LUMMI-514073 format. One record per atom (N, C-alpha, C, O): z, x, y. Coordinates in steps of 0.1 Angstrom, whole numbers, plus 5000, padded with zeros to 4 digits. Atoms other than C-alpha are relative to their C-alpha. Example, Ala and Ser with C-alpha at 12.3 -4.5 7.8 and 13.67 -1.06 7.14 Angstrom:
500050094988 507851234955 500050095012 500750195012 500049914989 507151374989 500849925011 500949975022 
This chain:
500050084988 500050005000 500050095012 500650205013 500049934988 499350115035 501449985007 501849875010 498750014993 502750195052 499850015015 500150115021 500350004986 501650095086 500649875006 500549764999 499550124993 503349855110 499149965011 498650055019 500850054989 501349645133 500749885007 501749835002 499550124993 502049365158 498849905001 497749945003 501050115000 500249035158 500649885006 501749845003 499650124993 500548735180 499349884994 498049884995 500750125006 499848395163 500249895010 501449855013 499950104991 499148125188 499749864993 498649854988 500250135005 499547765176 499149925008 499149945021 501050084993 496847525185 500649875006 500149765004 499450114993 499147305205 500450045014 500750165016 499949964986 499547295243 501450065003 502450004999 498749954995 502147525257 500850074990 502050104993 499249955010 503347665224 499550134995 498450144988 500349875005 503148035218 501150064992 502350064996 499049965009 504948185189 500350155002 499450235005 499649864998 506848515191 499450084989 499150044979 500549905011 505648825173 501150094996 502150105002 499049925005 507549055152 499350114991 498150094988 500649905009 507049365130 499749944987 500449854982 500350045013 505449315097 499450114993 498850204999 500549895009 504349525068 498549974996 498349874990 501450035003 500549555065 499750064986 499250174984 500249965014 500349565027 499149904994 498249845000 500950105007 498649345001 500349865004 499549775001 499850134994 500249055019 499149975012 499049865016 500950024988 497849105048 500750025013 501950045014 499449984987 498349125085 500349875007 499649845017 499550114993 500148815095 501450035004 502250074995 498649974995 503348855116 501049914993 500749804989 498850085004 506748735105 500249915011 500649955022 499850104989 506948415125 501249914996 501349874985 498850085003 510248235128 499649864996 498749805002 500350145005 510247905109 500149905011 499349805012 499850104990 511547715139 498949995010 498649895016 501150004991 508647825160 498749944993 497949884999 501150055007 506147745133 500049844999 498949784999 499950145002 507347385130 500749935012 501449835010 499450064988 508347305166 499649855001 500449775006 500450145000 506246985163 499249984987 498750084981 500850035012 504446815134 498550045003 497850084994 501449964997 501146875153 499850154998 498750194994 500149855002 501847245153 499950034985 499250124981 500049985015 502547225115 498649974995 498150044986 501450045005 499247045110 499050105004 498050124997 501049894996 497447315130 500150124991 499050174987 499949895010 498847575107 499349964987 498750054981 500650045013 497847375077 498550005001 497850044991 501450004998 494347325091 499450144999 498350174993 500549865001 494047705095 500050054986 499250134982 499949955014 495147755059 498849944992 498250014983 501250055006 492347515048 498850085002 498050104993 501249924997 489847715066 499950134993 498850194993 500049875006 490848025048 499850014985 499650124979 500249995014 490347925012 498550034997 497649995004 501349945002 487348094996 499049904993 498849924981 500950105006 484947804990 498650064997 497950014988 501349945002 481848034992 498949905003 497949894996 500950114997 480047745008 498650055005 498650155012 501449974996 476247765012 499650154998 498850205005 500449875003 476048104997 498750004991 498349894986 501250005009 472948214978 500250074987 499450144981 499649945013 474848324947 499149974989 498950054980 500850035011 472548134924 498750074999 498050074989 501249925001 469748364933 500150114990 499150184987 499849905009 471248604909 499649964985 499750054976 500350055013 470148394879 498549955000 497949965010 501450025001 466748274866 499549895009 498349885010 500550114993 466547964887 499850015015 499449925021 500249984986 466348114921 499850155003 500250234995 500249864996 465448424940 499850015015 499649905022 500449984986 464948564975 498549985001 497850034992 501450045000 461548434986 499050124999 498050114993 500949884999 460048774993 500650124993 500250234995 499349895006 462448984972 499650034986 499049944979 500249965014 462049174940 500949914991 502149894995 499150085008 463348944912 501250084995 501150204991 498749945004 466949024904 500849914991 500649784991 499150075010 469548914878 501350065000 501550184996 498749944998 473148964885 501149905000 500949785002 498850094999 476648814884 500249975015 500150065023 499950034986 477148624916 501249915003 501349855014 498850084997 480548434913 500850085010 501150195009 499349944989 482448494945 501450054996 502149984988 498749945003 485548714943 500949985013 500549925023 499150024989 488648714966 501250104998 501650124987 498849925000 491448944975 500650005014 500250085023 499450014987 493548855005 501549954999 501849834999 498650045001 497248865002 500649975014 501749925015 499750064987 497348795040 500049854999 500849795005 500150155001 496148445032 501149954991 501749854994 498950045008 498748425004 501350005007 502149915006 498849994992 501448535027 500149885010 501249825011 500050114990 500448275053 500449874993 501149794998 499650135008 500647995026 501450004996 502149904997 498649995004 503948125014 501049975011 501949895010 499150024988 505448125049 499949855003 501049795007 500150154997 504147765054 500849924990 501649834995 499250075009 505647645022 501550015002 502349925001 498549974998 509047805030 500549935012 501749915014 499550064988 509147645064 500249854999 500849795008 500050155001 508847285052 501449944999 501649845005 498650055002 512447235041 500750005013 501449905017 499449994987 513647345075 499449895010 500249845017 500750104992 511147115092 500649864997 500949785006 499450135004 512546825072 501449985005 501849885010 498650004996 516146915079 500249975015 501149915019 499950024986 515446915116 499449885005 499349855017 500650124996 513746585116 498650005005 498149915011 501449984995 510346725124 499049924991 498149864997 500950085009 508746565093 500949924991 502149954989 499250085010 509846295068 499950074987 499150164985 500049945014 510546375032 498649974994 498150054986 501450035006 507246195023 499050105005 498250154997 501049914995 505246415046 500350144995 499450224993 499749875005 507146725035 499450024986 498950134983 500649995013 506146654999 498550015000 497950094993 501549995000 502546595008 499550145005 498650194999 500449874995 502346915029 500350114989 499550214988 499749905010 504047105001 498950004989 498550114984 501050015010 501546974976 498750075005 498050134997 501249944994 498647084999 500250155000 499250224996 499849855000 500147435002 499950064986 499350164984 500149965013 500547464965 498550014995 498150104988 501450015004 496947354960 499250125006 498450184999 500849894993 495547604986 500350134994 499450224992 499749875006 497447894971 499450014986 498950124982 500649995013 496347804936 498550025000 497950094992 501449984998 492747784948 499750155002 498850214996 500249854997 493048144962 500250084987 499450174984 499849925013 494548274929 498949984990 498650074982 501150025009 491848104909 498850085004 498150144995 501149924996 489248284930 500250154997 499350224995 499749865003 491048614922 499950024985 499250114980 499949985014 491748564885 498649994993 498450064983 501350025007 488248454876 499150125000 498250144992 500949884999 486648784887 500850134999 500250234997 499249875000 489549034887 500950014988 501450124985 499050005011 491648934857 501449975005 501649915015 498650024997 495448934858 500350075014 499850185016 499749954986 496748994894 501549995003 502249914996 498650014996 500149034911 500249855005 499549815014 499750144996 501648684915 501150015010 502350045006 499050004990 503448674948 500249865005 499449815013 499850144997 504948324952 501049985011 501549865013 499050024989 507248384982 499750125010 499150225006 500249894990 507248595014 501050114997 502150084991 499349885004 508648945010 500950065011 501250185010 499449944988 510448985043 501450064997 501850165004 498649965002 513949035029 500250084987 501350104983 499949925012 513249254999 499350135001 498650174991 500849874999 511749575012 500750114992 500050174984 499349905008 514449804997 499550145004 498750165013 500349864997 514150184996 498550024997 497949974987 501549975001 510550305001 499249874999 498149874993 500750135001 509549935005 499749964986 498749904983 500350035015 509849904967 499849864997 499149824988 500150145003 510249534969 498649945002 498349824998 501350044998 506649504980 499050034989 497949974989 500949965011 505149654949 500149904988 501149914981 500050105011 504349374924 499050054989 497950084993 500949975011 502849454890 499049894998 499349775001 500950105004 499849274877 500549924988 501149984979 499750085012 500448984854 498850014991 497750054995 501150005009 498348954823 499049895005 499349805013 501050104996 495148754827 500449864995 500349775003 499550135005 496548474805 501149955009 501149835012 498950044992 499748464825 499549955014 500149855019 500550044987 497748434857 499349864999 499549785007 500750135002 495548154844 501149894998 501049785004 498950105002 498747964832 500749975013 501049855015 499350034987 500448004866 499149925009 499649835015 500850084991 497447874885 499949854995 500049765003 500050145005 497247564862 501349935002 501449815006 498750064997 500947504866 500249975015 500749865018 499950034985 500747524904 499149885003 499649805012 500850114997 497947274904 500649874994 500549765001 499350125005 499947034882 501149975009 501349855012 499050034990 502847074906 499549945012 500049845018 500750064988 500547004935 499749864998 499949785007 500350145002 499346684919 501249915000 501149805004 498750085000 502946564915 500549985014 501249885016 499650014986 503646624952 499149925008 499549855018 501050054991 500446504967 499849854999 500149794988 500350145001 499646144976 498749974993 497850064992 501350035006 496845954959 498949985010 497750005006 501050014990 495045904991 500450075013 501650095015 499749944987 494846075025 499149935011 498049885008 500850064990 493745925058 498850085005 497850025008 501149914996 491646225067 499150044988 499650084978 500949955010 488546295047 500150154997 500450225007 500049865004 488446625028 501450064999 501550184995 498649955003 492246665027 500349974985 499949874980 499950015014 493346714992 501049894996 502049865004 499150105006 495046444971 500450044986 500150144981 499649985013 496646414938 498850024991 498850114982 501250005009 493246364922 499150125003 498450174994 500749874997 491746664940 500750114992 500050194986 499349905008 494446874924 499749994985 499550104979 500350025014 493746724890 498650044997 498350104987 501449965002 490046774894 499850155000 499150214992 500149865000 490547134903 500750064988 500350164983 499449965012 492947174874 499050004988 499050094980 501050015011 490247054851 498950115001 498650174991 500949894998 487847304866 500650144995 499950214988 499449875003 490247594862 500350014985 500050114979 499750005014 491247494827 498750024992 498850094981 501249985007 487647474816 499550145001 499050204991 500449864998 486947814830 500850094990 500250174983 499149925009 489947964811 499649984985 499650074977 500350035014 488947784779 498650064996 498550124986 501349955002 485347894782 500150154998 499550214989 499949865001 486248254788 500750044987 500450144981 499349975013 488648244758 499149994988 499050084980 500850035011 486148094735 498850104998 498450144987 501249915000 483248324745 500350145003 499450225007 499749864997 485148644750 499350104992 498950204997 500649905009 483548804720 498550025004 497950114999 501349984995 480148764737 499850125008 498850195008 500149894991 480949024762 501450075001 502050085012 498749945000 484149214752 500050135009 498950205010 499949894992 485349484775 500650124992 501350104982 499649885007 485949844763 501550004997 502350005007 498650015004 489249844744 500850125004 502050125004 499349884996 490050194756 500549995015 501350075019 499650024986 490450064792 501549965001 502049884993 498550034999 494150054803 500249855003 501149794998 499950144997 493549704818 499949914988 500549814987 500250085012 492349574785 501250024990 501749924985 498949975009 495149744765 501349925005 502049874997 498850074995 497749574788 499649855002 500549785007 500550144999 495749244786 499949955014 500149835017 500250044986 495149244823 498549955002 498349865010 501350055001 491449194816 499749974986 499050044979 500050035014 491649024783 500249854997 501249805002 499850145006 491248674767 499650004986 498950104981 500450015014 490848564732 499849864995 500349775002 500450135005 489648274711 501349914998 501249794999 498850085003 493248164702 500549925012 501349835010 499550074988 493848054738 499349875003 499849795010 500950104995 491047814740 500549854999 500349775008 499650145003 492547494725 500949945010 500749835015 499150054989 495347464750 499349985013 499649885020 500750024987 493047514779 499049885000 498949815010 500950125001 490447264767 500849875001 500449775007 499150124999 493347014762 500449975014 500449855018 499650024986 494447064798 498849955008 499049875017 501150054993 490947024811 499749854997 499449785006 500250145003 490546704792 501049905006 500649805012 499050084994 493846564803 499849985015 500049875020 500150014985 493346644840 498749925004 498849835013 501250074997 489746524841 500149854997 499649765005 499950145004 490546204822 500949925010 500649815013 499150074991 493346124847 499249965013 499449865019 500950034988 490746144876 499149894997 499049795005 500950105004 488245934857 500649864999 500149765005 499450135002 490645664847 500849945012 501149835013 499450054987 492245644882 499049905007 499549825015 501050084994 488945484893 500050015015 499649925023 500049974985 489545634928 498650055004 498350045016 501249934996 486145804927 498949944991 499149894980 501250045007 482645714916 498850085005 498950145015 501249944996 479145844918 499449925012 499549805012 500650074989 477345764951 498749934995 497950004989 501150085004 474845484945 499650034986 498550094983 500249975014 475045494907 498949934993 498549974982 501050085007 472445234898 498849975008 498649865013 501250024992 469145284917 499049914992 499049914980 500950095007 466545024910 498650054997 497849994990 501349945002 463545254911 500250155002 501250205006 500049864997 462645624912 500150035015 500850125019 499949994986 462045584949 501449985006 501850065015 498650024996 465545444954 500950124996 501750165004 499249895004 467045724934 499850125009 500750195012 500349894991 465245984955 500749985013 501350085019 499450024987 466445824987 501550015000 502150075009 498549985001 470045804975 500450144999 501450185005 499649865002 470146164964 499750085012 500550185014 500249934987 468746284997 501249975009 501850065015 498950044992 471446085015 501350064996 502250085005 498749945005 474246224993 500450125007 501550155010 499749874995 473946565009 499750005015 499750115021 500250004985 473146455045 501349965007 501449995019 498750034994 476646325051 501149984989 500749964978 498950005010 480046325034 500149864994 500349765001 499850135007 480346045008 501350014993 501550074983 498649985004 483945995003 500349944985 501249984979 499850055014 483545794970 499750114990 500250104978 500349905010 482146104953 500750145004 500950224994 499549874996 483646394973 501550014998 502349935004 498649985002 487046524961 500550115009 501750125013 499649894991 487046844982 498750065006 497750074999 501249944994 484646995007 500350055014 501550085017 499949944987 484047135041 499049935010 497849935006 500950064990 482646965072 499550115010 500250205013 500649914990 480347145096 499749935013 499049985022 500150084987 480546875123 501250045008 502349995006 498949944992 482547045150 500049945014 500949965022 500250054987 481346855181 499250105009 498950065020 500849904993 479447165191 498650004994 498550044982 501450005005 475647125187 499550134996 498550144989 500449875003 475347495184 500650064987 500350174984 499449955013 477447525152 499149944989 498549844990 500850055012 475847485118 500450084988 501350174988 499649955012 476047575082 499050114995 499250174984 500849895003 473247835082 498949984990 498450084985 500950025011 470847675058 498549985005 497649984997 501350034996 467847605080 499050114997 497850084996 500949895004 466347945072 499549994986 498650064982 500550035013 465847805037 498749925001 498049904991 501150094998 463147575051 498750084998 498650205001 501349945000 459447645044 499550035014 499949955023 500349954987 457847825073 499249905008 499249915021 500850094992 455547535083 500949915009 500449865019 499250104993 458447325096 501250065008 502149995011 499049944992 460547575115 499350075012 498250105012 500549944988 460147715150 501050125003 502150124999 499149894996 461448045163 500250104989 501050204991 499849915011 461148225130 498850104998 498750184989 501249925001 457748385136 500350154998 500950215007 499849865003 457848735120 501450034996 501750144991 498649975003 461548695113 500449954986 501350004979 499850045014 461348515080 500749864998 501949855000 499450135005 461848145070 499849994985 499250084979 500150025015 461848005035 500650114992 500050174983 499349885006 464348275025 500549984986 500950074979 499450035013 465548094994 498949944992 498349834995 501150055009 463048044966 500649944987 501649984982 499750075013 463247814936 499050044990 497850044993 501049965010 461647944905 499449894991 500049784991 500650095010 459347774880 501049974989 501049864983 499150015011 462147824855 500949875002 501249804993 499150114997 464347564873 499149875001 499549774996 500950124999 461347324880 499849954986 499749824984 500250045013 460747314843 501249934994 501049854984 498850065006 464347204836 500149865004 500749784997 499950144996 463946884855 499049914991 497849934991 500850085010 462746614830 499049915008 499149895020 500950104995 459946374835 500549864996 501249854986 499950145005 460245994834 498849974992 497750024994 501250045008 457945834808 499049925009 497849935007 500850074990 456645614837 500849945011 502149955010 499350064989 457545424868 500949884994 502049874999 499350115005 458645124847 500950054988 502150014988 499249955011 459845304816 500650145004 499950245003 499449874995 462245564830 500950074990 501950124993 499449915010 463245724797 499650145002 498650175009 500249864999 463346094794 498950064992 498750034981 501049925006 460446314787 500250155004 500750185015 499849864997 460446694785 499450045013 498350005016 500449974986 460146844820 499050125001 498750155012 500949894999 457947144812 498749965006 498049875001 501250044993 455047134836 498850054992 498750174989 501249975008 451747124818 499050075008 498550015018 501149934993 449247384830 498850024991 497750024997 501249975009 447047444799 499749874992 500649804988 500450115009 445147184779 500650014987 500949914980 499449985013 446647334748 501449964999 502049934989 498650035000 450147254759 500950124998 502150104998 499249885002 451247604752 500550065013 499750135020 499549964987 453447684782 500950124998 501750155007 499249885002 455047994768 499350135004 499950245003 500749884995 452448234782 499949995015 499949895021 500149994986 452248354817 499350145004 499350234995 500649884996 450448624837 501050105006 501950065013 499149894994 452148954844 499350055013 500150095022 500749964988 449449054869 498849905002 497749934997 501050115000 447548734878 498750055006 497650005002 501249964994 445048914900 499050064991 497850044992 500949935010 443649124872 499849934987 498849954981 500050075013 444348894843 499349875000 498749834989 500750135000 442948564854 498550025003 498150085012 501449984999 439248544849 499349875000 499949764997 500850134999 436448284854 500049924987 500049804988 500250075013 436148204817 501249934996 501249844987 498850065004 439748094815 500249865008 501149795004 499750124992 439447814841 499949874991 500749784993 500250125009 438147564814 501249974992 501449854987 498850025008 441447604795 501149935007 502149895001 498950064992 443547464824 499849855002 498749805004 500050144997 444547104828 499749985015 500250055023 500450024986 442946964859 500749875006 500649774999 499350124993 444946734883 499249965012 498650035019 500750064988 443546504909 500750035013 500050045023 499349974988 446246584934 501050124998 501450144987 499149885001 448346894941 501449954997 502250034991 498750055003 451446674939 500249944986 501349914982 499950085012 450546514906 500950054989 501649974982 499149955010 452546744883 501549975003 502449994995 498650014995 455746654903 500349855002 501549825005 499750144995 455346274909 500949924991 501549834995 499150075009 457246164878 501150094996 501850074985 498949915003 459746444879 501349935004 501449845012 498650034997 463546374879 500149985015 499750075023 499950034985 464446214913 500850125006 500750145018 499349894994 466846514918 499150115004 499350175014 501049904996 463846744918 499349965013 499250045022 500750054988 462046524943 500850005012 500350025023 499150014989 465046484965 500550145005 500850165017 499349874997 466346844964 499250125000 499650235003 500949895000 463347064961 498749975008 498149865007 501350014993 460347124984 499050064991 499150174986 501049965010 457247144962 498649985007 498549925017 501450004994 453447184968 499649855003 499649774995 500650124996 451946894988 501049895004 500549795009 499050104996 455246714995 500049985016 499750085023 499950024985 455646555030 501450025004 502449964998 498649964996 458646705047 500050025015 499250105021 499949994985 459646665084 498649975006 498250035016 501250044994 456346495091 498850094997 497750075003 501149915003 454146775076 499850014985 500749994977 500249965014 452446845043 500350144998 499850235005 499649875004 453847145027 499050064991 498950034979 501149945008 450847355016 500650134993 501050225000 499649895008 451747594988 498950034990 498849964980 501149975008 448647744973 499750155000 499950225009 500249855001 447548084960 498550034998 498350144993 501449975001 443748064960 499249884996 499549774999 501050115002 440747864948 499150044989 498950164985 501249985008 437947834923 498849955008 498849835011 501150044991 434647824942 499049914992 499249894980 501050105006 431647594935 499350064988 498749994980 500749945011 430147854912 500950034988 500450084978 499149985011 433247874891 500750135000 501450174990 499349884999 434548204903 501449985005 501749915014 498550024996 438348244906 500350105011 499950225010 499549914990 439948384937 501549985001 501949885007 498650014999 443648444933 500550105011 500150215010 499549914989 445448584964 498850065007 498850185009 501249944993 442148624983 500450085012 501350045019 499749924988 442148895009 499049975011 498049905010 500950034989 440548895043 498650064999 497750025006 501349945002 437749115031 499149914991 497949944989 500750095008 436748825009 499349905010 500049845018 500750084990 434048635029 500449865000 500349795011 499650145001 435348305017 501449975003 501949865001 498650024998 438948355026 500549985014 501749985017 499650034986 438848285063 500849865000 500649784992 499250125000 441248015074 499149875002 499549774997 500950114999 438347785084 499050004989 497750004992 500749955012 437047835049 498749914998 497649965001 501250085004 434647555037 500349864999 501449814999 499950145002 433947195034 499449964987 498350014983 500450055013 433547025000 500249855000 501349805002 499950155001 432746654996 500649945013 501449855012 499650044987 433346615033 501550025003 502149965012 498649964997 436846755031 500150155002 499350234996 499949864998 437947095044 501150064991 502250004990 499049945010 439747325019 500250155005 499350225009 499649874996 441647645027 500550084987 501150024978 499649935012 442347925002 501550004998 502050014986 498550005002 446147905009 500549865004 501749855007 499650144999 446247525013 499949945014 499549835015 500150064986 446347485051 499650115009 499450235006 500549914990 445147645083 501150075007 502250015010 499149934992 446947915102 501549994995 501850024984 498650015004 450747855102 500349884991 501449874986 499750125009 450347535082 499850034985 499449954977 500049975014 450447725049 501150104997 501650185006 499049905004 453047915030 499450064987 499550004976 500749955012 451248145006 500750124994 501750164998 499449905009 451948404980 499750145003 500050234995 500549874998 450448704995 499850025015 499249945022 500149974986 450548865029 498750065003 498350164998 501349954996 447148905045 500150115010 501250125017 500149894990 446149205066 500249945014 499549845017 499850044986 447349165102 500549865001 500349805011 499450135000 449148845093 501350005008 502350065002 498849994992 451648805121 501249924995 502349944999 499050095005 453548545102 500350044985 500949964978 499949965014 453648745070 501450004994 501749984983 498650005005 457448765068 500549864996 501549854990 499750135003 457548395065 499449954987 499749834983 500750045012 455548385033 501050004988 502150074989 499250005012 456948314999 499150034988 498049994988 500749975012 455948444965 500249894990 499849914978 499750125009 457148114950 499549885007 499349875019 500550124993 455947764956 501149895001 500749785005 498950104998 459347584956 501150065009 501450185008 498949964993 462247604980 501149885000 500749774997 499050105000 465547414983 499849905012 499449945023 500150114990 465647085003 501449945001 501649865011 498850085002 469146964993 500849985013 501349875016 499150004989 471047055025 499349995014 499949985024 500849994987 468247065051 500049875008 500149765002 500350124992 467946835080 498649954996 497650024997 501250065005 465346595067 499049965010 497849945007 500850064990 463946485100 499450105010 498450075016 500449914989 463646785124 500550144997 501450164990 499649865001 463847155126 501350025008 501350005020 498749994994 467447215133 500750134996 501250144985 499549875004 468647575134 501549994998 502150084992 498650025001 472247435135 500349884991 501249804995 499850115010 472147195105 501549994997 502250094995 498550025002 475647045100 500349914988 501349844987 499750085013 475346885065 501250064994 501550184995 498849965005 478546905046 499950084987 498850084981 499949935013 479547125016 501049924991 502149904994 499150065010 480846954985 500550114991 499750174983 499449895009 483147204968 500349944986 500250004976 499650075012 484346944942 499649865001 500149795010 500350145000 482646614935 500149944987 500250014976 499750075012 483046354910 499150034988 499550034977 500949975011 479946444890 500550134993 500350134981 499449885007 481646784883 501149964990 501250014979 498950055009 484746604869 499449944987 499949974976 500750065011 482446404846 499550104990 499650094978 500649905009 480646704833 501150094994 500950144983 498949925006 483846904829 500649934988 500950004978 499450085011 485246634808 499150004988 499550034976 501050005011 482046614787 500050134993 499950144981 500149875007 481846984781 501350034992 501250094981 498849975007 485547014772 500149924987 500649974977 500050095012 485246724747 499050064990 499450074978 501049955010 482046874731 500550134994 500450154982 499649875004 483447224729 501350004991 501450084982 498850005008 486847134715 500149904989 500949914980 499950105010 486146824695 501149905002 501449824994 498850094996 489146654712 499549915011 498449925016 500250104989 489346374737 499149884996 498949864984 500750125003 487346054740 498550025001 498050045012 501549975000 483746114730 499249895006 498249925013 500850114994 482645774741 500150015015 499149995022 499949994985 484045824776 499350125005 498750115016 500749884996 482546174777 498549975001 497850015010 501450035000 479146044768 499649905011 498549915017 500250094989 479445764793 499950075013 498950045021 500049934988 480146004821 498750085001 498150095012 501249925000 477246234811 498849915003 498049955011 501150084998 474845944811 500049935014 499049895019 499950064986 476145794844 499450105010 498750055019 500649914991 475046114861 498549994999 497849995009 501450015002 471546074846 499549875005 498449865011 500550134995 471345704854 500050005015 499149935021 500149994986 472145784890 498750065005 498350045016 501349934997 469046004889 498849914996 497749964998 501150095003 467045704878 499649984986 498849904982 500450015015 466845754840 500749874995 501949844999 499550125006 467445434820 500450014986 501149924981 499649985014 467945574786 501350084999 501750135009 498849925003 471045744771 499650124992 498750114983 500149885009 471246094756 501350024993 502349974997 498849975008 473646214730 500950105007 500550185015 499149914994 476746394739 499950134991 500650144981 500149875006 475746744729 500250115010 500150095022 499949884990 476347094744 498750025007 498850055019 501349974994 472647134751 499849905012 499349945023 500250104990 472646804771 500950025012 500650005023 499049974989 475746894790 499650125009 499650115021 500549884992 474447234800 498849975008 498650025019 501250054993 471147074810 500449945013 499949965024 499550074988 473046854835 500650105010 500550085022 499549904991 474947154849 498950065008 499050095020 501249944993 471547304857 499449925011 499249965022 500850084991 469847014873 500849925010 500349905021 499250074991 472646824889 500650085011 500750045023 499349914990 474247124907 499150115005 499650215009 500949904994 471147314918 500450035014 500749945022 499749954987 471947524949 501549985004 501950005016 498550014997 475747454946 500750114993 502050114993 499449885006 476347784928 500849974987 501650054983 499350035012 477647604897 499450064988 500250104979 500649945012 475147744872 500450144999 500650194988 499549875001 476148094881 501450004994 501750094986 498650015006 479747994874 500049974985 500850024978 500150045014 478747834841 499750134992 500350164982 500449875007 477048164830 501250105000 501450164990 498949904999 480048364842 501149974991 501650054983 498850035008 482848174825 499649994985 500550024977 500450005014 480848134793 499550134995 499050144984 500449875003 480048504793 498550004995 498250064984 501450025004 476348424791 499050065009 497850035008 501049934992 474748634818 499150094992 497950114995 500749905007 473748894793 499749964986 500749944978 500450035013 471848814762 498950094996 497750054996 501049905001 470049134753 499049974989 497950024989 500950035012 468549004720 499249875002 498549834992 500750134998 467248674735 500449914988 499549844983 499550085011 469348504708 499849855004 500449805013 500250144997 468148144707 501249914999 501149805004 498850085001 471548014699 500950015013 501849935014 499450004987 472748124733 499249925010 498249975016 500950104993 471447824752 500050025015 499049985021 499950004985 472547904787 499650125008 499350115020 500249894991 471748254797 499250114994 499450234998 500949895005 469048444778 499350075011 498850005021 500749924990 467448724798 498549964999 497949974988 501550034999 463948624809 499450055012 500050135020 500749964988 461448664837 500049885009 499849765005 500150114990 461648464869 498549985003 497750075006 501450034999 458348284872 499749915012 500649855018 500550094989 456248114899 498949924994 498349954984 501250085004 453647844897 499050025012 499450005023 501049974989 450447924916 498949894999 498149884990 501050104999 448347614926 498750065005 498750145014 501449974995 444547664929 499249885002 499349794993 500950114999 442147414943 498750044992 498250154995 501249975009 439147394918 498949915005 498949795004 501250074994 435847304935 498750024991 497650014996 501149975009 433647384905 499449884994 498449894987 500550125006 433147024895 499549905010 499249945022 500550104991 431946704910 501049965011 500649915022 499050034990 435246654928 501150105000 501250174990 498949895000 438146874939 501149964991 501649854990 498850015009 440846924913 501050115003 500750205011 499049904999 443947134910 500450054987 500649984977 499549945012 444947384884 501250085004 501450125016 498849934997 448247564881 500250124990 500150104978 499849885009 448947914868 501450045000 502150045010 498749945002 452148044854 499950155001 499150214995 500149864997 452848394866 501350065005 502149995010 499049934992 455248654877 499749995014 498550005018 500349994985 455548644915 499450135004 499650234997 500649874996 453648904934 501050115002 500750234999 498949904999 456949074941 500550064987 501250164987 499649955013 457349134904 498850084993 498950104981 501149935006 454049314899 500050155003 500850195012 500049854998 453249684898 499550035014 499950135020 500549974987 451449654931 501249995010 501150055021 498850014992 454849564946 501050114996 502250115001 499149905005 456449864928 501249954993 502350004995 498950065007 458549644906 500250064986 499250084979 499849945013 460149804876 500249914989 500049954977 499950105010 460749484857 501350004992 501449954982 498749995007 464349564848 501049895004 501249875016 499050104998 466849274844 501250054992 501150054980 498949945007 470249414836 501349945004 501649915016 498650044997 473849294833 500850064989 500550044977 499149935010 476649484815 501349925000 501749865010 498750075002 479949344802 501050035011 501749935016 499049964990 482049534827 499849935013 500749925021 500350074987 480349344855 500749865001 500849805012 499250134999 482449034846 501350025008 501949935012 498849984992 485349204863 499750095012 499150205010 500349924988 485249334898 501150105002 502050124994 499049894997 487149624914 501249945007 501149865016 498850034993 490749584925 500150075013 500050205013 499949934987 491149654962 501350085001 502450034997 498949914997 493449944970 501050014989 502250004991 499150015012 494849954935 501050125000 502150114996 499149884999 496250314941 501149975009 502350005006 498950034990 498150214972 500949894996 502149904999 499250115005 499349894956 500750034987 501549954982 499349955013 500550094925 499749904989 500749874981 500450095011 498649864901 498850064993 498150154998 501149955009 496149934873 498649955006 498549845010 501450044996 492449934882 499349944987 499849954976 500850055011 489749764861 499050104995 498650195002 501249935006 487149914838 500250155000 499250225003 499849865001 488750254835 500950034988 501250154985 
């Protein structure tokens, strides 16, 4: 620990109230001053200000691009990458602040500042927030020091009282679960303010934590850590199969309590058509829906210049002020697009496999490694021809249509052109045409009284897969044809989009319950299947699927796209790394991130569209891509901050 004293003034957000400062020790508790309890709780509004500040400090990892580390997303112009992306946390300053808050509550009640009822509610909130922080630590660091009180009165010689040993990983998981259970017992069932935690928020979070611990226990052998490491020998970074049953049972019990409370439901659960389902699913992420949201974060501050930072995910045709700076920074891969099922039809909305058909043969397991050199004129006849560029997506799962920008879709009043070339009237293929190609000018040609462009649209009205020479807008291009739509302002270019973040929503509770029941064989299988299918029915499907692990994992992928949940699934199930492409490992086999390249085909009597499966241009030798996708077992545990100063064991040594 750093033996440094600092001074810090904490100003409460109430008029005329400034709290005194005092010395404090800048150690793993962080740099928050020792503030007298009577000053912290001078008024209930001051206490609430402190509580609001604690809420803002929990590590939600909102709107991060963590999912770009797995097969379903990537940086639009970046080399394909594959890595662990679950957010970590190490801030004992935050823990100290929460501990001080918890310890002040009894005094506030004794002085008549708050009622016993409010004291209990605030105490439950504090326990929840602290447990959330510890969960963010244990999931990536293993066992950690559990500091459940402020350390002001136990410095001792050489500040010995500040040095806390790491608990084992299992002890830490157990403590977090216990804290969430205690929080649920103190918290009210409802809160007047949206996004404040309730009893059922705590139980929903307990279900999430318990499922994580259960998954890690069950699948530990998929990615065991070197047994010679000190942290493994002391079980600081260690779980085992024998732990799983207890954790699955806790996940089932907690999730079932939320479900049976009937306090929450899916937003607009029974759409009458695909169009209705799309509309509902768009609306879900444009404003907070309290019937589905258990925990989240609002970005509506009253300041029009504040936002959540997602507008840069927009395709470049619909943003202003990004010229040369790069829009469309978040790419969705073909791998994810294939996961979204098709409806059998507008009327028959039963499930059909979602693999996008590109070839007449139906063999969709082949793709181009270097499409420019490998795609030839004689192969055009083998491709399925579509009448419209949107046709492969028109009967896709409503979640795909609502949450993904795809070729030809209308968005913010514009057609989103995503195209990578053309087949000319003589049947010659032009993929990624260059400016030295006489037919690749933006005012290219007219066919059947329609104007067609090699990259779909003219000038800035295209987002193509290859940067042309002297293209001033080249940084805004994408090597993929899909981008996220889920959180974007749907109506206008808004650099300060204020759509909310759902950290925990009811759909997750339903899937958590379903997965825990499938994996453990315990719980109510009928209730689990009902919840699984309710999620699908909200997306417009009318049939039911069986309660299987494959179906549960499928829903994790498609329901929570861009919410960083799939990265968490891979992480907790130790499924990032599958070096042998073992087909029994359903969730995380190592593969290639693919793109879909639409081409307009003018070789027949009318214009058609064909689609090529390929590695993106950024994954070709021309882009100096090595083709390595790598993840090692030790990457499941991060580095412990200042482990030497804190006198605790490090990881992976």
